VMD Tcl script that draws the C-alpha trace (Angstrom):
set ca {
  {-0.09 -3.49 -38.15}
  {-1.99 -1.51 -35.24}
  {-0.39 2.82 -35.64}
  {-2.63 3.98 -32.85}
  {-4.64 3.56 -29.83}
  {-2.14 1.07 -28.01}
  {0.42 -0.34 -29.53}
  {2.14 -3.08 -26.94}
  {0.88 -6.45 -27.65}
  {0.94 -7.50 -24.64}
  {-1.07 -4.40 -22.75}
  {-3.35 -4.66 -25.42}
  {-3.85 -8.95 -25.05}
  {-4.19 -8.55 -21.19}
  {-6.95 -5.69 -21.70}
  {-8.65 -7.59 -24.33}
  {-9.14 -10.30 -21.97}
  {-11.12 -7.67 -19.41}
  {-14.98 -8.11 -19.70}
  {-18.01 -7.29 -17.63}
  {-17.16 -6.43 -13.82}
  {-13.43 -7.57 -13.84}
  {-10.35 -6.00 -12.77}
  {-7.13 -4.30 -13.83}
  {-4.95 -3.19 -11.63}
  {-2.36 0.23 -13.05}
  {0.54 -0.20 -10.21}
  {3.83 2.20 -9.61}
  {7.77 0.84 -10.61}
  {7.99 -0.28 -6.16}
  {4.27 -2.61 -6.64}
  {4.67 -6.14 -5.10}
  {4.34 -9.42 -7.72}
  {1.67 -11.98 -7.14}
  {2.56 -14.68 -9.11}
  {-1.02 -15.56 -9.52}
  {-2.25 -12.64 -12.03}
  {-0.93 -11.96 -15.70}
  {1.49 -8.48 -14.64}
  {3.31 -7.06 -17.85}
  {6.08 -4.78 -17.01}
  {5.86 -1.65 -18.99}
  {8.61 0.30 -17.11}
  {11.84 1.68 -18.62}
  {13.12 4.06 -15.73}
  {12.30 5.38 -13.20}
  {9.44 7.84 -13.93}
  {9.02 6.05 -17.56}
  {5.67 5.23 -18.62}
  {3.79 7.11 -15.35}
  {0.22 5.83 -14.34}
  {-1.16 8.36 -15.33}
  {0.60 7.99 -19.27}
  {-0.82 4.30 -19.16}
  {-4.41 5.43 -17.83}
  {-4.66 8.14 -20.51}
  {-3.61 5.47 -23.47}
  {-6.30 2.90 -21.69}
  {-9.44 5.11 -21.34}
  {-10.63 6.53 -24.39}
  {-10.31 3.30 -25.51}
  {-12.21 0.93 -22.56}
  {-14.82 1.30 -20.46}
  {-14.59 2.53 -16.86}
  {-17.24 2.31 -14.12}
  {-15.22 2.62 -10.77}
  {-11.11 3.12 -9.83}
  {-10.08 2.13 -6.84}
  {-6.95 3.71 -4.85}
  {-5.80 3.72 -1.47}
  {-6.22 6.40 1.26}
  {-3.39 7.06 1.93}
  {-2.52 8.72 -1.31}
  {-4.54 12.03 -0.30}
  {-2.20 11.93 3.05}
  {1.10 11.41 0.50}
  {0.64 13.44 -2.82}
  {0.32 17.61 -2.42}
  {-3.05 18.72 -4.05}
  {-1.86 19.73 -7.16}
  {-0.95 15.92 -7.63}
  {-4.25 14.46 -6.40}
  {-5.83 17.04 -9.38}
  {-3.96 15.81 -12.01}
  {-5.26 12.32 -11.00}
  {-8.94 13.50 -10.71}
  {-8.36 14.91 -13.97}
  {-6.50 11.48 -15.33}
  {-9.61 10.15 -14.36}
  {-11.88 11.44 -17.03}
  {-15.09 11.76 -14.64}
  {-15.09 7.72 -13.67}
  {-15.98 7.79 -10.02}
  {-13.44 7.03 -8.00}
  {-12.79 5.70 -4.36}
  {-10.74 5.50 -1.73}
  {-10.06 2.51 0.74}
  {-7.06 1.90 2.78}
  {-4.27 0.40 0.89}
  {-4.11 -3.23 3.40}
  {-7.64 -3.46 2.03}
  {-6.63 -2.01 -1.87}
  {-3.80 -4.99 -1.74}
  {-6.50 -7.48 -0.45}
  {-8.36 -6.45 -3.87}
  {-5.14 -7.00 -6.40}
  {-5.16 -11.04 -6.66}
  {-9.06 -10.65 -7.88}
  {-7.37 -8.97 -10.85}
  {-7.71 -10.03 -14.47}
  {-3.97 -8.91 -14.93}
  {-1.23 -5.38 -13.18}
  {0.33 -3.19 -15.69}
  {3.37 -1.71 -14.02}
  {4.75 1.23 -14.69}
  {8.14 2.89 -13.90}
  {5.97 5.95 -11.69}
  {7.29 7.02 -8.42}
  {4.15 7.91 -7.20}
  {2.92 7.31 -3.15}
  {0.10 5.29 -3.39}
  {-0.50 6.24 -6.84}
  {-1.47 2.34 -7.76}
  {-4.95 2.27 -9.68}
  {-7.94 -0.65 -9.54}
  {-9.46 0.43 -12.88}
  {-13.64 -1.69 -12.89}
  {-15.22 -1.88 -16.04}
  {-18.43 -1.64 -16.62}
}
mol new
graphics top color blue
foreach p $ca { graphics top sphere $p radius 0.5 }
foreach p [lrange $ca 0 end-1] q [lrange $ca 1 end] { graphics top cylinder $p $q radius 0.2 }
display resetview
């Protein structure tokens, strides 16, 4: 029995299938559903868990080369919130693009983890090394 790290079997299974240059999406509670990609919904209630909590569970054991976010994140969140996201990325390069372009990348991801987060445009696409 796994007693540390990611203990959710669905999240663990999804993450284990990501290979070089593949993408994994961490999304908020209101993010659209794409039937062509696997979605693991771990939302419990509004704000639980957060995108940053999921990112904190993933990054210590996962080789992430880049994180892509919507440019609108910077316009809709204060500097304190932006700084918290930057810290959570643990030095991984973060690039920003218009939200419409961000959403066009999603169907090419290996899967999506839906959280209970409500951060405006806080969704992330993690690209493996």
